[in-house]
C-alpha positions in Angstrom: -7.7 -12.0 -2.3 -10.1 -9.1 -2.7 -10.0 -6.2 -0.4 -13.0 -4.4 1.1 -13.6 -1.1 -0.7 -16.0 1.6 0.3 -18.2 0.6 -2.6 -18.4 -3.0 -1.4 -19.2 -1.9 2.1 -22.0 0.4 0.8 -23.4 -2.5 -1.1 -23.4 -4.8 2.0 -25.0 -2.2 4.2 -27.7 -1.6 1.5 -28.4 -5.3 1.1 -28.3 -6.2 4.8 -30.1 -3.2 6.3 -31.9 -1.6 3.4 -30.2 1.7 4.1 -28.4 3.7 1.5 -25.2 5.6 2.3 -22.8 7.6 0.1 -19.2 6.5 -0.1 -18.2 9.6 1.9 -20.9 8.7 4.5 -19.6 5.2 5.0 -16.1 6.5 5.2 -17.2 8.9 8.0 -19.0 6.2 9.9 -16.1 3.8 9.7 -13.7 6.5 10.9 -16.0 7.2 13.9 -16.1 3.5 14.7 -12.3 3.5 14.9 -11.5 1.9 11.5 -8.8 3.3 9.4 -7.8 2.9 5.8 -5.1 0.3 5.3 -3.2 -0.9 2.2 -2.4 -4.7 2.2 1.2 -5.8 1.9 1.6 -7.4 -1.4 3.9 -10.3 -1.6 4.3 -13.1 -4.0 3.0 -16.5 -3.0 6.3 -17.9 -4.5 8.4 -15.6 -2.4 11.6 -17.5 -1.3 13.2 -15.9 1.8 16.4 -18.0 1.5 16.9 -16.9 -2.1 16.4 -13.2 -1.1 18.9 -13.6 1.7 21.4 -15.2 -0.7 20.9 -12.3 -3.2 21.6 -9.8 -0.5 24.8 -11.6 0.6 26.2 -12.1 -3.0 24.8 -9.2 -5.1 23.8 -6.3 -2.9 27.3 -5.2 -2.1 28.1 -4.7 -5.8 24.8 -3.0 -6.5 25.2 -0.7 -3.5 28.7 0.3 -4.6 
């Protein structure tokens, strides 16, 4: 899944409204509108919560010391 970068937002604004902004200008506008920079949580599609819980029960005590 691709995230929205400032460069992509600049491009959408330019295409849709025929207005050109700099990256910094778009960042300022988004901030004034209440948007904040967020980094997506990256997790594997194949993530297995039961296997993780089992690892913590069996292996973590020896790793932790």
